[in-house]
N, C-alpha and C positions, 0 to 999 in steps of 0.2 A: 313394749319399745327395745329394737334391736340393740344386743349390747356389742359394743366394739371390740376390737380384733384383741386389744389387750385384755377386756372384762374376760372374754371366751376363751382365753390361752390361760389365764388365771384358773378358769373352771376346771379345762382340761387337766391342768397341772393338779390342784386339788383334787379331783377326782383319781388320777393315776396314781394320787400317794394314798390316798383312803379306802378306793375301790368302793366307797360306798357314796350314795345319791344324798341321804339325809348329811354327813359329815363335810362330803365337797360344799354343802350348799351351806354349811353354819361357817365353815372357813373363809369360804369368800364374800357370805352375808347377801348372797341371792336364796332368789325362792327355790325351792325344792324341784316345781314343776318347772322352772325355766333350767336348771342342771341337768335334769333328765332330758329336755329336749334337745337340746345339744349334742350329751353324748349319746343318743340314739339315731342323729343326723349322721355324727361320724361313723360310726361303727355299722351303719348300714350302707356307707359309702359316699352318701349326700356331701355336700360341700356346703359345712357350718357355717362359712361364711357370706354365704347368700341368704335374702332371705325368701322365703319359701313362697309364693303366688298365692294369694287367697281368692277362695271362690266369689266368683264376679257376677253380676244379673247380663251380662251380654254372652256370657261362654256358650248359651246354648243355641245364641245365634252366630259363632263365629264359621261355622261350614258356611250360610248364606252369604256372610260378609263376604269371603273368599272368593264364592262363586259369583257374584258379583263384580269384584276386582278382574277377574280373569278373564268375564266376558267382552267387559268393558276394554280391559287392557290397561290396569292402573292408571282410568280416566276419570273414572267417575266420580263425584264428590261427597264429602264427609254428610253436606246436611241433606242430600237425597239419598242416603244412606239410611241415617236416621227417620226420616219421613216414612220410609218402607218399613222400618223396623217398627216405628209406632203403631201402623197398622196392622203390624203380625203379631201384636201385645206387648210389644218391647216396654217395659215400667222404667227403664234406667235414663241417667242424663246424655244431652246430645255431648257432653267432653269425653264421656269415656265410648261413645260411639267414634268421637272423630280419634281417639287415641287406636281405637281396634282398625280403624280404615285403615291411618298411616302403619299400622305393623304390619298388615296386608299387602300393602303396596310394596313396601320394601321387602318384603317377604318373596312379591312376586316378582318384582326388579332382580333383584338377586339371582333366580333362577333363570329370567331371560339374558340378562346382560350378556354384553357381544364379549367373545374372548379373543385374543389373538396365540398363533402359532408361533415359536420362537421362529426369528428368522435368521437363516444358516446359510450367508452368500459363499459362492464358490468362486473360485478365482477365475477373472478374465471376464465377467459377466456384467458386473454395473459398478457405474459412475455415478454419484448423486453430486448435483448444485442446486447452489442457490445464491441468493444476492443479500448483500447487509451494507446497514449504511457507513462510510466512514469518517475520515474527520475532515474538517474545513480547511482549506489551503487558501489560502487570501481572500475568505471571505466566500468561497464558491464550494460547494459539494462535490463529494467522492463518493466511488463507491467500492463496495471489496465483492471481487467476485470467487465464491467460497465453492471448493471442488472436494469428493471424499471417496476414494477408492474404497469401497466397501468390504474386500475381504484383506488387503494388506493395510486399511486404513490408513493411509500415503494421504497427505492432503496438499493443499494447494489451494492459494488465495492471493491473487491479482489484484493491484489497485486502478481504478478505471475511471473518467468522470461523468459515463452516463451508462446507461442499462438498455440501450437500443441494440438490436438486431447484429447489427455490422459487430459491433463493440463483443457481442455474447459470442458469436462464431470466433473471432481474432481470442477470444478467452480460452474458449475452446480447443483452439489450434492449437495453442499455447501449451495448456493443461495436457492433451494427449498427447505431445512431443515429450514434456516434461517427462509424462511417465512412461513413453519408451514405445507404446500404443495404443489401439485404440479396443473398450471392449465390444460388449453383445450390447450393452444399454446404456441410453443417458436418461437416466432420471429427474428430474426436477419438478419444480412447482408449478403451476396452470395460468402462468403468465401469459401477457399477450402477445410477448413474441415468441412463444413455444406453440401455445392454444388459443386459434381466435375465439372461438364462440364455443358451446355445449345445446346439443338438440339432444330432449331426451335422456340426458345425462350422458349424451356421447362425447368427447369433448373431440373437436375438430382440427385437426394441426394443422401449424401454418406453414405454407407450401415452403417457404425459403429453409425453413428447417428440415424439412425434408429431404429437401435436396441438399444440405448440409448432411443429414443422415448415410444417405446414399452415395457422398462422397467420402466419409472418412470410414463407412463401413459399418455404423452402430444406426440404430433402431432408438429413437427417441421419442420417448414415455413420459407423461405424468401423472403426478401421485394422485390416486384415490383421495377425495376430502375425509378431514380427520382420521386420518391413517395413520397413526405412528413408525407404523415398520415400514413406512419408505417415506419416512420426512424426518424422520430421528437424525440420523446420521450426520445430513447436509446441515440442519438446521445447528447441533451439535460444535458443529465447525464455525457455523459465523457466530454463535455466541461467546465459543474461546476467544476465536480471531476481535474480534470486537473488544472483548475484554483486555487482549494482551495490547492492542494497534492504535485502538484512539484516544485519546488522551480524554480521561473522566477524574472525577474528585476520590473515584475509590482508586486508580492507580496514580495518580500524579504526574501520568506522563505529558512532557512539553509538547508545546506545538509543533507542527511540522511548518518549513518555513517553502520548501519546495517540494513539487511532484515526485523529483527522483529522492528525496530523504525516506519518503513514503515508501516506496519503491522499494528502496532497499531494505525498510526495515520487516516488509514483508518476507522478503527473500528469505532474511535473518530470521525470523520467526518460523516458518517453514523447515529450515535446516534444523529449528533445535527440535519441533514437536516431531519431526521425523526421524530422527536421530537419538528417543529415548524410548525406554521400555513403555509398551501402552498397556496399561492398566487389563483392559479386557481378553486379549491374546498372550500377552505373556513376552511379548517378542520385539523386536525394533522393524517401524514401518519400512526401513528402506531395505533389510533384510527381506522381509516379505515379499516386495515389490519386484525383489529379483528373481522369487519364484513365479511371481503371477505376472511378469515380463515374457515367460514362456508361453503363454497361452493369450493374449493381446495379439489382435489383426494390425499387419502391416500398415502406415499411415500413408496416404501420397504425398508424394515428393514437395508439391505445393497446396496453399490452402485453399478454402474456399474463394476466388474473387468476386464468388455474384453477389455476395454478403458484405466484402470488405471494401470494395468501392471499384473506380476504374485505375488501374493499371500504369504507373509513370516509371519515368525512368529518371533519376539525379543527374543533373548536368555538371559539369565543370567547373559553374558559377552555386552549384550546392541550393539550383533552384528546381521547382518542379514546376510545371505549363498546367493549369485547371482554367477552363472555360477560358480561353485567351487571355490569364493574367498570373503573374510569373510571385511564386509562393516560395520563402525559404525555408531550408533544415538546416538541423543542425550540422553539426561536421562531423566525419566518419562516413557518412553515405553516399560518394561521387559515386557515379555510375550506378551505385544499386535499385534494387526494383522497390517502389511502395507504390502505394495501394491511399489514394484519395477517396473520401466521400463526404457528403453535406450530412451536417446535424443540426437541423437548426437552421440559425445564421452562422455556422462555423465548419471550416474545412479540417477534418480530422483526415494524419496524415500515418498512416502505420506500414512498419518495412521490420522486418527478421533483424534482430540485435545479436551482436556478438555472440552471445548464450545460445543462439538458435531460438531464441522464443519471439514472438511474435506481438508487437505490443505498438503501441501508441508513441509517437516520436514528437510529433507536434502540433497543436491546434489553433489556424488561425482564425480570423473575421474573416467572413467572406467578403470579397475586394469586386471590383468593379476594373474592366477592360483601362488600361491606362494607369490605373494604381497599385504596382504592387504593391506585397507587404511580404518586404524586407526586413529581419530580427538584427540589431545590429551586436546582439550576441550569439549569433551565428557564423560572424567575421570575426573571432577573437585576432585573428592576424592583420586586421585591417580595423584600428580602433578607433580611427578617426574621419570613419567611411571612404570610402573609395578616392585616394588622394592622386595629387602628380606622380605616377611613377619615375622613379630616378634611373639613370641607364644603368648597367650594369660592366663593370671592366674586364674586358674582353680583349687584352693585349695579343696583337697579330704579328708584326715586327720583330725583330732582333733589337730594336732599341725601345722599343714601347715594352718586349718581355724583360729587358733589363733593366727598363727602369720602375714597375710593376714588381720586380724581384727588391728591391730596395726595403720592402715594408709596406705594412697599408698606411702609416700615414702618407707615402706618395701616391695610393688609389685616391683618397681624400682630397690631398693637393691638385689633381687632374679633375677630379668629379665638380671641384670649386671654380678650378681656373676656366675651363670651359665654360659654363655658365657666365661665369664675368667678364667673358669677352679678354682675357688676358692675351697678351702678343706675344709671337715666338716663343711659344711653349715648346715646339718638338726643339729647341736650341737650350730652352732652360732645362728643359727634361737631358739632355744628353751631358749637360753643367751639373746637373746633380748625376748622375752616374756617374762621372768623374770624380766628384766630391766621395762618392762613398766608396771609389775604389783607396783613396788617402787618407781618409780620416774614418773610416767605417761607416756600413750601411743603418746601424744602431742610431747613430747620433744626426745622420741624414735625413733618416726617416722622423723625428723625432722635430727635426726643424721644418720639413715640410708638413708635418700636422699643424704644427705652431704656426705657421705660415696660411695654411688652409682657412686654421680656425679664426686668424685674425683678418682673414684678404687681403694680403701681402703679398702682391707676383709682381712685383718689380724685379729688375733686373739685379741690382744687388742685395734685396730682399732677402734669399737667401743666406747667403754668405753673413750678413749682418746677423741675423737669427745664430746662426753657428758662432758669430764670434763672442756673440751673447753667451752661449751657452759655455765655450771657451774657458769664459771668465769664471765658470762657478757662480754665476750671477742667481738667482732664484726667478723661475719665471712668472710668477706672480697673476696679477687676472689677464687675461687677455685681452685687448682693447681692440674692436674692429674700426678699422679708418670709413668711416661714412659722414653725413651731413649733422650729423651731433657729437660726434667724436673726431678727432684726431691724434694723429701719430707725432706731429711736433713738439718738440719744446716748450714750455708755457711761460709768459712773462713778468710771471708774478716776482722772481727775482732782482728784475728792475727797481720794483718799488722803493726798494731801501739803497738805490745807488747816491740819492742825493744827500739822504741821511746822514749816510757815513761821511762824506766830505764835508758836512754840515760840524759833524759828531768831531774830525780831525782838525778842523779849524779853531773849534773853540778848544782844546784845547794845547793846542800851540799858542793859540793867545793866553791862555793863562802861564 
């Protein structure tokens, strides 16, 4: 029976103390032959803690087993090997054969295992990208486009609504312009937007991706299946981005209410990971990017419009026309060029943002002619839709300029008096200018504003309001004269007239 490590150490300590096998055996309580065996193993340089293999019946047939494993490339079954050995005179059990075959296969695979040469990237040659599923916004799925510049370790993450070809080209354009140039190769997985099919193991590239490569001066290549050297960097970017951006139980991130919040979170994340020390290089990715930019190719001024869609110009009404239907765009893109493309039953509108990135600014449901898609949020200056436009105050004559110079209350009075059909407006304006010269513009302007609010445009209304203000009486609530309200005094005070006389007569009788 094999001794434990503690018992073996006790044997060695007793032997080193007495330097005799019999004395060490007496001190430890073990057989002298056992003590001698462990001491001889230590003195000969063998590991005394490992049990020495005992001779087995199958040892004489091991070379034959290794030969069969080599010929079958480790595919031969153990039961077949055992039948062959029995015919050759092997008297052992099938279990011993199975153990020997497994050991031979393990040794053969270790010698034939695929090895990888470490990949040392060069500046300006490789950009890897991949897709990762993003968080849901309003119950709708999003995707994260993750790119990784191999030499500088500079990462770019862009949120999108889909993984279509147009979106891919838009993300590539944004990524290349963010890093400041185009590398030699764009390396990615074998997605249908990049590789149409494989024929005899040869990938057939998508024609529009080939056109995109020519446009940007890059060669689009796909990864070799099961090759970690060509996929590890991009997949690591996807894994890290999802761990930090997608809400989960592990990070307890709150859900995103809008797509803009997710886009801002991705920008903040990119700034964070690109400005801290990278573990592999020991440098900051943004600092290495400044060096790698000197080896990148110059980008074309315009994106690849073929994949982005049809080009349109946003009109002064913040809309674009696509297939005879008008679609609204967010504020800030009036007069800008945008690209429209159909994605399923939706229309995607892509534009270059203020930061220079190419991004999807809005997505509409496809409509038919006569049914425009106008979003109220795109017109914050028209909260109630298109209403009746109020005329602007544009004084021309000296009298008009003098009246408008009284103050904003004069403008309000004129805007209300005109639609109300007030009579002798010019004469009342001249009278207000005279009053402003005597009483001051501030007081007359206040009175004009109150008159406009109350709808009082009669001859003496302005003077009456000025007398009320001069008496230092509070203005109170302004009541507009209409069918429901009257500015005349009420008759409720007359109700007590008879009662007062009756009360006076009774007091005289008493």
